[in-house]
C-alpha positions as CSV (number, residue, x, y, z in Angstrom):
1,M,0.0,0.0,0.0
2,R,1.2,3.5,-0.9
3,A,1.8,5.9,2.0
4,L,-1.0,8.3,1.1
5,E,-3.3,5.9,-0.7
6,G,-7.0,6.8,0.0
7,L,-6.2,10.5,0.3
8,R,-7.9,12.8,-2.2
9,V,-6.5,16.3,-3.0
10,V,-8.0,19.0,-5.2
11,L,-5.8,21.7,-6.6
12,F,-6.8,25.2,-7.6
13,G,-3.6,26.5,-8.9
14,T,-1.2,27.1,-11.7
15,I,2.5,27.6,-12.4
16,W,4.7,25.9,-9.8
17,A,4.1,26.0,-6.1
18,G,0.6,24.6,-6.0
19,P,1.1,21.9,-8.6
20,A,4.3,20.8,-7.0
21,T,2.6,20.3,-3.7
22,A,-0.2,18.3,-5.2
23,A,2.0,16.2,-7.5
24,T,4.3,15.3,-4.6
25,L,1.3,14.1,-2.6
26,A,0.3,12.1,-5.6
27,D,3.8,10.5,-5.9
28,F,3.0,8.8,-2.6
29,G,-0.4,7.6,-3.6
30,A,-2.9,10.4,-3.1
31,E,-5.4,11.0,-5.8
32,A,-4.7,14.6,-6.9
33,I,-7.1,16.5,-9.1
34,R,-6.3,19.7,-10.9
35,V,-9.2,22.1,-11.5
36,E,-8.3,24.2,-14.5
37,S,-10.0,25.8,-17.5
38,R,-9.5,26.4,-21.2
39,A,-10.6,30.0,-20.6
40,Y,-7.5,30.5,-18.4
41,P,-5.0,27.7,-19.0
42,D,-2.0,27.2,-16.8
43,P,0.9,29.2,-18.5
44,F,3.2,26.3,-17.7
45,R,1.2,24.2,-20.2
46,Y,3.0,26.3,-22.9
47,L,6.3,27.0,-21.2
48,M,9.3,25.8,-23.3
49,S,6.8,24.2,-25.8
50,Q,7.6,24.2,-29.5
51,D,3.8,24.4,-30.2
52,R,2.2,27.4,-28.4
53,T,-1.2,26.4,-29.7
54,N,-1.3,23.0,-27.9
55,P,-1.8,23.1,-24.1
56,D,-0.6,19.5,-23.8
57,K,3.0,19.9,-25.1
58,G,4.7,21.9,-22.4
59,P,7.6,19.8,-21.1
60,F,7.9,21.7,-17.7
61,F,4.1,21.1,-17.2
62,Q,4.6,17.4,-17.9
63,T,7.3,16.9,-15.3
64,L,5.6,19.1,-12.7
65,N,2.1,17.5,-12.9
66,R,2.9,13.8,-13.2
67,N,0.4,11.5,-11.4
68,T,-2.3,14.3,-11.3
69,L,-5.7,14.3,-13.0
70,S,-7.4,17.2,-14.8
71,V,-11.0,18.5,-14.7
72,T,-11.9,21.6,-16.6
73,L,-14.4,24.1,-15.0
74,D,-14.8,27.7,-15.9
75,L,-15.0,29.1,-12.3
76,S,-16.3,32.4,-13.5
77,R,-19.7,30.6,-13.9
78,Q,-21.8,29.8,-10.8
79,E,-22.6,26.3,-12.0
80,A,-18.9,25.6,-12.2
81,R,-18.4,26.8,-8.7
82,D,-21.2,24.6,-7.5
83,L,-19.5,21.6,-9.1
84,A,-16.2,22.6,-7.5
85,K,-18.0,22.5,-4.1
86,R,-19.4,19.0,-4.9
87,L,-15.8,17.9,-5.6
88,I,-14.4,19.5,-2.5
89,K,-16.9,17.6,-0.4
90,I,-15.4,14.3,-1.4
91,C,-11.8,15.5,-0.9
92,D,-9.5,15.6,2.1
93,V,-7.2,18.4,1.1
94,V,-7.5,21.6,-0.9
95,V,-4.3,23.2,-2.2
96,E,-4.4,26.6,-3.9
97,N,-1.9,29.1,-5.0
98,Q,-4.1,31.8,-6.4
99,S,-3.8,35.4,-5.5
100,P,-5.2,35.8,-1.9
101,K,-8.5,37.4,-3.1
102,V,-9.4,34.9,-5.8
103,M,-10.7,31.9,-3.7
104,K,-13.0,34.4,-1.8
105,Q,-14.3,35.9,-5.0
106,W,-15.2,32.4,-6.1
107,G,-16.9,31.6,-2.8
108,L,-14.4,28.9,-2.2
109,D,-12.4,30.4,0.7
110,Y,-11.8,28.4,3.9
111,P,-14.6,29.9,6.1
112,V,-17.1,28.8,3.4
113,L,-15.6,25.4,2.9
114,K,-15.2,24.7,6.6
115,E,-18.9,25.1,7.1
116,M,-19.5,22.7,4.3
117,K,-16.8,20.2,5.4
118,P,-15.4,20.7,9.0
119,D,-12.6,18.1,8.6
120,L,-11.2,19.7,5.4
121,I,-7.5,20.7,5.3
122,M,-6.8,23.7,3.1
123,A,-3.4,25.0,2.2
124,S,-2.9,28.4,0.6
125,V,0.5,29.1,-0.9
126,S,1.0,32.7,-1.9
127,G,3.8,35.2,-2.3
128,Y,3.5,37.1,1.0
129,G,0.8,35.2,2.9
130,Q,-2.9,35.9,3.3
131,T,-2.5,38.9,5.6
132,G,-0.3,41.9,6.1
133,P,0.6,45.0,4.0
134,L,1.8,43.0,1.0
135,A,-0.8,40.3,1.0
136,Q,-2.5,41.5,-2.2
137,D,0.6,42.4,-4.1
138,I,1.6,40.5,-7.2
139,A,4.5,38.1,-6.6
140,L,6.7,36.0,-8.9
141,G,9.5,33.7,-7.9
142,P,12.3,36.1,-8.8
143,T,10.6,39.0,-7.0
144,L,10.4,36.9,-3.9
145,S,14.1,36.2,-3.9
146,S,14.7,40.0,-4.1
147,F,12.2,40.7,-1.2
148,S,13.8,38.0,1.0
149,G,17.3,39.5,0.7
150,L,18.8,36.6,-1.3
151,D,19.3,38.6,-4.5
152,S,21.3,41.3,-2.7
153,M,24.0,38.7,-2.1
154,V,24.3,37.4,-5.6
155,G,26.8,39.2,-7.8
156,Y,30.4,40.2,-7.8
157,P,32.2,42.1,-5.0
158,G,31.7,45.8,-5.3
159,G,29.1,45.4,-8.1
160,P,25.3,45.6,-8.2
161,P,23.1,42.6,-7.3
162,L,22.6,40.2,-10.1
163,G,20.0,37.9,-8.5
164,I,19.3,34.3,-9.1
165,H,16.6,34.7,-11.8
166,R,15.0,31.5,-10.8
167,A,11.7,30.7,-9.0
168,Y,13.4,28.6,-6.3
169,F,11.0,29.9,-3.6
170,D,8.1,28.3,-5.4
171,M,9.5,24.9,-4.7
172,V,10.6,25.9,-1.2
173,G,7.0,27.1,-0.6
174,A,5.6,23.9,-2.1
175,M,7.7,21.7,0.3
176,A,6.7,23.9,3.3
177,A,3.0,23.4,2.3
178,L,3.6,19.6,1.9
179,F,5.1,19.4,5.3
180,A,2.2,21.4,6.8
181,V,-0.4,19.3,5.1
182,L,1.1,16.1,6.6
183,L,1.1,17.7,10.0
184,A,-2.5,18.7,9.6
185,L,-3.5,15.2,8.5
186,R,-1.8,13.8,11.7
187,Q,-3.8,16.3,13.8
188,R,-7.0,15.4,12.0
189,A,-6.5,11.8,12.7
190,K,-6.4,12.6,16.4
191,T,-9.2,15.2,16.6
192,G,-11.3,14.7,13.5
193,Q,-10.9,18.4,12.7
194,G,-9.4,20.1,9.7
195,Q,-7.5,23.3,9.6
196,Y,-6.3,26.1,7.4
197,I,-2.6,26.5,6.3
198,D,-1.2,29.8,5.2
199,V,2.2,29.5,3.5
200,S,4.1,32.6,2.5
201,M,6.8,31.9,-0.1
202,A,8.7,35.0,0.9
203,E,8.9,33.9,4.5
204,T,9.9,30.4,3.6
205,G,12.7,31.9,1.5
206,V,14.0,33.9,4.5
207,T,14.5,30.7,6.4
208,L,17.2,29.8,3.9
209,L,19.3,32.7,5.0
210,G,20.0,31.7,8.6
211,R,23.8,32.4,8.5
212,E,23.4,35.9,7.0
213,V,20.5,36.8,9.4
214,M,22.5,35.7,12.4
215,D,25.6,37.6,11.2
216,Y,23.5,40.8,11.1
217,V,21.8,40.1,14.4
218,M,25.0,39.3,16.3
219,N,27.6,41.3,14.4
220,G,25.7,44.1,12.7
221,R,27.1,43.0,9.3
222,S,25.0,43.1,6.1
223,A,25.8,40.4,3.6
224,V,27.0,41.7,0.2
225,P,27.7,40.1,-3.2
226,R,30.8,37.9,-3.0
227,G,31.0,36.3,-6.4
228,N,32.3,32.7,-6.0
229,R,33.9,33.5,-2.7
230,H,32.8,31.8,0.6
231,P,32.8,33.9,3.8
232,S,35.0,31.5,5.7
233,M,36.4,28.9,3.3
234,A,39.4,29.2,1.0
235,P,40.0,27.7,-1.4
236,H,36.4,27.6,-2.4
237,G,35.2,28.1,-6.0
238,W,34.8,27.1,-9.6
239,Y,38.1,26.5,-11.5
240,P,38.7,26.1,-15.2
241,C,39.5,22.7,-16.7
242,K,41.3,21.5,-19.8
243,E,38.4,21.7,-22.3
244,K,36.6,24.9,-23.1
245,D,33.8,25.9,-20.7
246,T,34.4,23.0,-18.4
247,W,34.8,23.6,-14.6
248,I,35.5,21.9,-11.4
249,T,34.1,22.9,-8.0
250,I,36.5,22.7,-5.1
251,G,36.0,23.5,-1.4
252,C,38.3,23.1,1.6
253,G,36.5,23.6,4.9
254,K,39.1,22.0,7.1
255,E,42.9,22.3,7.4
256,E,43.4,18.7,6.7
257,E,41.5,19.1,3.4
258,W,43.8,22.1,2.5
259,R,46.9,20.0,3.3
260,A,45.5,17.1,1.2
261,L,44.9,19.4,-1.7
262,C,48.4,20.7,-1.7
263,E,49.8,17.2,-1.6
264,A,47.4,15.8,-4.2
265,T,48.2,18.6,-6.7
266,G,51.9,18.2,-6.2
267,N,52.3,21.6,-4.6
268,P,53.5,21.0,-1.0
269,Q,55.3,24.3,-1.1
270,W,51.9,26.1,-0.7
271,L,51.9,24.7,2.8
272,E,54.9,26.9,3.7
273,D,53.8,30.0,1.8
274,P,53.1,32.7,4.4
275,R,50.1,33.9,2.3
276,F,48.3,30.5,2.9
277,L,49.4,29.4,6.4
278,D,45.8,29.5,7.8
279,S,42.2,30.1,6.7
280,Y,42.4,33.8,7.5
281,S,45.5,34.2,5.4
282,R,44.1,32.3,2.5
283,L,40.9,34.5,2.6
284,K,43.1,37.6,2.5
285,H,45.1,36.3,-0.5
286,E,42.2,34.4,-2.2
287,E,42.8,35.8,-5.7
288,E,46.4,34.7,-5.8
289,L,45.4,31.3,-4.4
290,N,42.7,30.8,-7.0
291,R,45.1,31.7,-9.8
292,L,47.5,29.0,-8.6
293,I,44.8,26.3,-8.3
294,G,43.2,27.3,-11.6
295,R,46.6,26.9,-13.3
296,W,46.7,23.3,-12.0
297,T,43.1,22.4,-12.8
298,A,43.5,23.7,-16.4
299,G,45.6,20.7,-17.2
300,Y,42.9,18.1,-16.5
301,R,39.3,17.3,-17.4
302,P,36.8,17.8,-14.6
303,L,36.3,14.1,-13.8
304,E,40.1,13.7,-13.6
305,V,40.4,16.5,-11.1
306,M,37.5,15.0,-9.1
307,E,39.2,11.6,-9.0
308,I,42.5,13.0,-7.9
309,L,41.1,15.2,-5.2
310,Q,38.3,13.0,-3.9
311,R,40.8,10.1,-3.5
312,A,42.9,12.5,-1.3
313,G,39.8,13.5,0.7
314,V,39.1,16.9,-0.8
315,P,35.5,17.8,-1.8
316,A,35.5,18.3,-5.5
317,V,32.9,17.7,-8.2
318,P,32.4,18.7,-11.9
319,C,30.2,21.7,-12.5
320,N,27.6,19.8,-14.6
321,D,25.4,21.2,-17.2
322,I,22.1,19.4,-17.7
323,P,23.3,17.0,-20.5
324,A,26.2,16.0,-18.2
325,L,23.8,15.4,-15.3
326,F,21.7,13.1,-17.5
327,A,24.8,11.1,-18.4
328,D,26.4,11.1,-14.9
329,P,26.9,7.6,-13.5
330,H,25.6,8.5,-10.1
331,S,22.4,10.2,-11.3
332,L,21.8,7.2,-13.6
333,D,22.3,4.7,-10.8
334,Q,20.0,6.7,-8.4
335,G,17.3,7.3,-11.0
336,Y,17.3,11.1,-10.9
337,F,15.3,11.1,-14.1
338,V,12.5,8.7,-15.2
339,S,11.2,8.0,-18.6
340,L,7.5,8.9,-18.7
341,P,6.0,8.7,-22.2
342,H,3.3,11.3,-22.8
343,P,0.7,11.2,-25.5
344,E,2.2,14.4,-27.0
345,D,5.8,13.4,-26.2
346,P,6.6,9.7,-26.3
347,D,10.3,10.5,-25.4
348,A,9.5,12.5,-22.3
349,F,11.5,12.3,-19.1
350,V,10.6,13.7,-15.7
351,Y,12.6,14.3,-12.6
352,N,12.2,11.6,-9.9
353,N,11.0,12.1,-6.4
354,P,14.1,12.6,-4.2
355,W,12.7,10.9,-1.0
356,K,13.6,7.2,-0.8
357,L,11.2,5.5,1.6
358,S,12.1,1.8,2.1
359,E,8.6,0.5,2.6
360,T,6.4,3.0,0.8
361,P,8.5,4.7,-2.0
362,A,7.3,7.3,-4.3
363,E,6.0,6.0,-7.6
364,I,5.6,7.8,-10.9
365,R,2.5,6.1,-12.2
366,R,1.1,8.2,-15.0
367,H,1.9,11.1,-17.3
368,A,0.7,14.7,-16.6
369,P,-2.9,15.1,-17.6
370,L,-4.1,16.4,-20.9
371,L,-6.3,19.4,-20.4
372,G,-9.6,18.2,-19.0
373,E,-8.6,14.5,-19.6
374,Q,-10.4,13.2,-16.5
375,S,-13.4,15.6,-16.5
376,R,-15.9,12.8,-17.1
377,Y,-14.4,10.5,-14.4
378,V,-14.2,13.3,-11.8
379,L,-17.6,14.8,-12.4
380,C,-19.7,11.7,-13.3
381,E,-18.0,8.9,-11.3
382,L,-16.9,10.9,-8.3
383,C,-19.4,13.7,-8.0
384,G,-22.5,12.0,-9.4
385,V,-23.2,14.2,-12.4
386,S,-25.5,12.5,-14.8
387,E,-24.4,11.9,-18.4
388,E,-27.1,14.1,-19.7
389,E,-26.1,16.9,-17.3
390,F,-22.5,16.5,-18.1
391,N,-23.1,16.9,-21.9
392,R,-25.2,20.0,-21.3
393,L,-22.5,21.6,-19.1
394,V,-19.9,20.8,-21.8
395,E,-22.1,22.3,-24.5
396,E,-22.7,25.5,-22.3
397,K,-18.9,25.7,-21.6
398,V,-19.4,25.4,-17.8
399,I,-17.1,22.3,-18.1
400,Y,-14.5,24.1,-20.3
């Protein structure tokens, strides 16, 4: 039996955070149902697609929504909202990552749903949370990394912030929501009562900055862009290798690792160099040190450097691009990527679930849903809509 078998989840959401929460629950056996619409399709259905007219060809959507089902309802219509409530009544969990006002406008906010189903668990994942001065502001992943302070640290010393330009906080928010849902399910098992979960992606992002927050609180220092430099480790960085645009990542956090690096590279004289005698000295003379190490790494391929240094006990790994990661022996052995043929892409791969449970492992069971693929199953078999009513609702574009 799968860990979450028997759990039913309904998703009102698009893009990343909400779908990632629902799909991860589905990986462990939950039945996860997306409510979406042709009137306002998920932009990720088209992201990176070579056919912007087909909502089923987006490769990012395919990997992010595996194991989920799709029912199409135009929630601007009252009949569609009534059908959504019928669906929610037979679900355990609602996940949504709409703007904070949207669920209330639809009459599907938690106070309404709680009256209808007291044991319901509802998780809202939004940019800044459901309350506070910024609650109604528009948020995207890259803007959240700026708000949290992370972007201010990404760049070169003395230069402007460059930022990360990735929506990492969407996935961080999704994992926070997932954890909270599991806690709420445990509490419901003891009390029979559901509850509401408010996840702010901005706040989850701040939790990633513990070192910098504590440095400010305790020492009054504000973190600034450092390029590839680490605040306390040297050497630490990305060094050029023999072939063009290939790199090796090396970090020495302990004195024994530094000594091992000097010996393994055939440079024991660095141990006697007054510029590199201890970690503080190496930080002060980091540019000279990096030039020396880069001169040595440039004579080897990344895997060769990794083998030499790892054998000596020095943390080192190639800076992989995505094709290299797909070909990496460790990622292949551990199944980082799974072949998951899709009706619109028979050669599709998706990333695997990273949690390895010995007794109830995650399972990628089916491809991401075609838009509205399970509308008939969800509405007729689960919600009791008659065939005649279903056909009428399709014709009137309530189911749309």
